[in-house]
C-alpha positions in Angstrom: 17.9 -17.1 3.6 20.2 -18.0 6.6 20.4 -14.3 7.5 16.6 -14.0 7.4 16.2 -16.9 9.7 18.9 -15.6 12.0 17.1 -12.2 12.1 13.8 -13.8 13.1 15.6 -16.0 15.7 17.3 -12.9 17.1 14.1 -10.9 17.4 12.3 -13.9 19.0 15.2 -14.2 21.4 14.7 -10.7 22.6 11.2 -11.7 23.7 12.7 -14.9 25.0 14.8 -12.9 27.4 11.6 -11.5 28.7 10.2 -15.0 29.2 13.3 -16.0 31.1 12.9 -13.0 33.3 9.3 -13.9 33.8 10.3 -17.3 35.1 12.4 -15.6 37.7 9.8 -13.1 38.9 6.2 -13.1 37.5 5.3 -10.0 39.4 6.5 -7.5 36.8 6.1 -9.4 33.5 3.2 -10.2 31.2 3.7 -12.1 28.0 1.7 -14.1 25.5 0.7 -14.3 21.9 -1.0 -16.5 19.2 -0.1 -18.8 16.3 -2.6 -19.3 13.5 -2.7 -21.4 10.4 -5.5 -21.1 7.8 -6.2 -23.1 4.7 -8.7 -22.9 1.9 -9.4 -24.9 -1.3 -11.8 -24.2 -4.1 -12.4 -27.0 -6.7 -14.7 -26.7 -9.7 -15.8 -29.3 -12.2 -15.7 -28.7 -15.9 -19.5 -28.6 -15.9 -19.8 -25.9 -13.2 -21.9 -23.4 -15.1 -21.6 -20.4 -12.7 -18.0 -20.0 -13.5 -15.2 -19.2 -11.1 -11.5 -20.0 -10.5 -10.0 -22.9 -8.6 -7.5 -21.9 -6.0 -5.6 -23.2 -3.0 -4.3 -20.9 -0.3 -2.5 -21.2 3.0 -1.7 -18.5 5.5 0.4 -18.5 8.7 0.6 -15.7 11.3 2.0 -15.2 14.8 1.9 -12.4 17.2 4.2 -12.4 20.3 4.5 -9.8 23.1 6.3 -9.3 26.4 5.7 -6.4 28.7 7.6 -5.3 31.8 6.4 -2.8 34.5 8.2 -2.1 37.7 8.3 1.1 39.8 8.8 4.0 37.3 10.0 1.7 34.4 8.1 0.0 31.6 9.4 -2.0 28.6 7.1 -3.3 25.9 8.1 -5.5 23.0 6.2 -7.2 20.2 6.9 -9.3 17.2 4.3 -9.8 14.4 4.9 -12.1 11.5 2.8 -13.4 8.6 3.2 -15.3 5.4 0.7 -16.6 2.9 0.6 -18.4 -0.5 -2.1 -18.7 -3.1 -2.3 -20.8 -6.3 -5.1 -19.8 -8.6 -6.0 -21.8 -11.7 -2.8 -23.9 -11.3 -0.7 -20.8 -12.3 1.8 -21.6 -9.5 2.0 -20.3 -6.0 2.4 -16.6 -5.3 2.6 -14.9 -1.9 -0.5 -13.2 -0.6 0.9 -12.0 2.7 4.4 -11.3 3.9 5.5 -9.3 6.9 8.0 -9.0 9.8 7.3 -6.2 12.3 9.3 -5.9 15.5 8.6 -3.0 18.0 10.2 -2.3 21.4 9.5 0.7 23.6 11.1 1.8 26.8 9.4 4.1 29.2 10.3 6.0 32.4 7.7 7.9 34.5 8.1 11.6 34.2 6.8 12.0 37.8 7.0 9.2 40.3 3.6 7.7 41.0 2.0 9.1 37.8 1.4 6.0 35.5 0.1 8.1 32.6 3.1 10.1 31.4 6.5 8.7 30.5 9.7 9.6 28.8 10.1 7.0 26.1 12.4 5.5 23.5 11.1 3.6 20.5 12.6 1.2 18.0 10.3 -0.1 15.1 11.6 -2.4 12.4 9.6 -3.7 9.4 10.4 -5.8 6.3 9.3 -9.0 4.6 10.5 -12.5 4.1 10.6 -13.1 0.4 10.6 -11.6 -3.1 7.5 -9.9 -4.4 6.8 -9.9 -8.2 4.3 -8.5 -10.7 3.9 -9.2 -14.4 6.5 -7.2 -16.3 5.8 -4.7 -19.1 6.4 -7.5 -21.7 3.4 -9.4 -20.3 5.4 -12.6 -20.0 8.2 -12.4 -17.4 7.9 -11.4 -13.8 9.4 -8.2 -12.4 10.7 -7.9 -8.9 9.1 -5.1 -6.9 10.2 -6.1 -3.4 12.4 -8.5 -1.5 13.9 -9.1 2.0 15.1 -5.7 3.3 13.9 -4.1 0.0 12.3 -2.3 1.5 13.2 -2.4 5.2 12.2 0.3 7.6 13.8 1.3 10.9 12.3 4.0 13.0 14.1 5.2 16.2 13.5 8.1 18.5 13.0 9.7 21.9 9.8 11.3 23.1 6.8 11.3 25.3 4.3 8.4 26.0 0.8 9.1 27.3 -1.2 6.1 28.7 -4.6 7.3 29.9 -5.6 3.6 30.6 -4.4 0.1 30.0 -5.7 -0.4 26.5 -4.6 2.8 24.7 -1.4 4.8 24.4 -0.2 7.9 22.5 3.6 8.0 21.7 4.8 11.3 20.3 8.4 11.5 19.2 9.4 15.1 18.0 12.9 13.9 16.9 12.6 10.7 14.9 15.1 9.0 12.6 13.4 7.0 9.9 15.7 4.8 7.8 14.7 3.1 4.5 16.8 0.2 3.2 16.7 -1.2 -0.3 19.1 -4.1 -0.2 18.4 -5.2 -3.8 20.7 -3.6 -6.4 18.2 -3.7 -9.3 15.5 -1.9 -7.2 18.2 0.5 -5.7 19.3 1.4 -9.2 15.7 2.4 -10.0 15.5 4.6 -6.9 12.7 2.5 -5.5 11.1 3.4 -2.2 12.6 6.9 -2.1 16.3 6.1 -2.1 18.6 8.0 -4.5 19.2 5.8 -7.6 22.1 3.5 -6.9 22.0 4.0 -3.2 20.7 1.3 -0.8 19.6 3.5 2.1 18.0 6.8 3.0 17.8 8.7 6.3 15.0 11.1 7.2 14.5 13.3 10.3 11.0 14.1 11.3 8.1 14.0 13.8 6.4 10.7 14.6 3.1 9.9 16.4 2.1 6.3 17.3 -1.4 5.5 18.7 -1.9 1.9 19.9 -5.1 0.3 21.1 -5.3 -3.3 22.3 -8.2 -4.9 24.2 -10.8 -7.7 24.3 -13.6 -5.7 22.7 -16.2 -8.4 23.3 -15.9 -11.9 24.7 -13.3 -13.9 22.7 -12.7 -11.1 20.2 -9.4 -9.3 20.6 -8.5 -6.2 18.7 -5.1 -4.6 18.2 -4.8 -1.4 16.2 -1.7 0.7 15.5 -1.8 4.0 13.7 1.6 5.6 12.9 2.0 9.1 11.4 5.3 10.6 10.2 6.3 13.8 8.6 9.8 14.8 7.3 11.1 18.1 8.7 13.5 18.8 5.8 11.6 17.4 2.8 7.9 17.9 2.2 7.1 19.0 5.7 3.4 18.6 6.4 3.0 15.7 4.1 2.2 12.8 6.3 3.1 9.1 5.8 0.4 6.9 7.2 0.8 3.3 8.5 -2.4 1.8 10.0 -2.5 -1.9 11.0 -5.4 -3.7 12.6 -5.5 -7.3 13.8 -8.7 -9.0 15.0 -8.6 -12.4 16.5 -12.0 -14.1 17.0 -11.7 -17.3 19.1 -14.3 -20.0 18.4 -12.8 -22.5 20.9 -9.4 -23.5 22.1 -8.1 -24.5 18.7 -10.2 -22.8 16.1 -10.4 -19.1 15.4 -11.0 -16.5 12.7 -8.5 -13.8 12.0 -8.7 -10.5 10.1 -5.7 -8.3 9.3 -6.0 -5.0 7.6 -3.2 -2.6 6.5 -3.6 0.9 5.2 -0.5 2.5 3.9 0.4 5.9 2.4 4.1 6.8 1.8 5.0 9.7 -0.5 8.1 7.8 -1.5 6.3 4.6 -2.7 5.3 5.3 -6.3 2.8 3.4 -8.5 2.8 3.7 -12.2 -0.2 5.5 -13.6 -1.2 7.1 -16.9 0.3 10.4 -15.6 3.5 8.8 -14.5 4.6 7.5 -11.0 2.3 8.7 -8.2 2.1 8.0 -4.5 -1.3 6.3 -3.7 -3.1 5.0 -0.7 -2.5 1.3 -0.4 -4.8 -1.2 1.3 -4.6 -4.9 2.1 -6.8 -7.2 4.0 -6.2 -10.8 4.9 -9.0 -13.0 6.4 -8.8 -16.6 7.4 -10.4 -19.2 9.6 -8.5 -22.3 10.9 -6.3 -23.6 13.6 -5.0 -21.2 16.2 -3.3 -21.5 19.6 -3.4 -18.6 22.1 -1.0 -18.6 25.1 0.1 -16.5 27.9 -1.8 -13.3 28.9 -4.2 -13.5 25.9 -5.1 -17.1 26.6 -6.4 -16.2 30.0 -9.0 -13.8 28.6 
């Protein structure tokens, strides 16, 4: 747990360096973000004839960013975190959301004065805070299917960045290193998430495309969408891993907002047990909540 907190502090500190630089010169930096906390509670009396299930849930989310632009140089960094718990029918709390996603991208104009085309370098890191479980085959005990850094994903590479305007960018990296970590021995022994059985990491070389859109689509409604596509040059070339995340923040007033997060994922190395054996399937998750929120920095000024 100490390492997890240290990691989050370290990632936040990188954005903090930007904030410190912003204090020194506000001309080249923009930064901001949001913090949100949502809570829901459903209580039913014994005589409630329509049926249903009592539940309590709480979700927290934060999104931070710091962007630098000066002369021919740009540097964009973001940190998205979320964690949620739900207790249904007094069965105990289970997590309903869990993510850590840090992205930093450096760009340098290919031609001076042309603010659309850049040489770029990208680092993208993803994992989760806590253990994830499902009901085991015996129907009684829980079985661990994920944990902190199990999996963890690190994507790094050099390529081209195209920014036709301020709200959308296309980042193509023809030489990309994708690293998968399974820092849980039981999962590693099973060969979970594409690592060789017993190994705790796997390296892939491939091609990567990242499309990002971020804008206030209508008054007080902000949308951020990230679509990431990856194919391995050596194994299963042409089979595309898909990671598509969308965050919508709908501000009601200064302290109340509604938030919708969706995540569509397809990875050939993430298998689900089916009648025909383990298969890779399209995964989808959505998290919606309304509650307290605080926007600050560049987003707060919209």
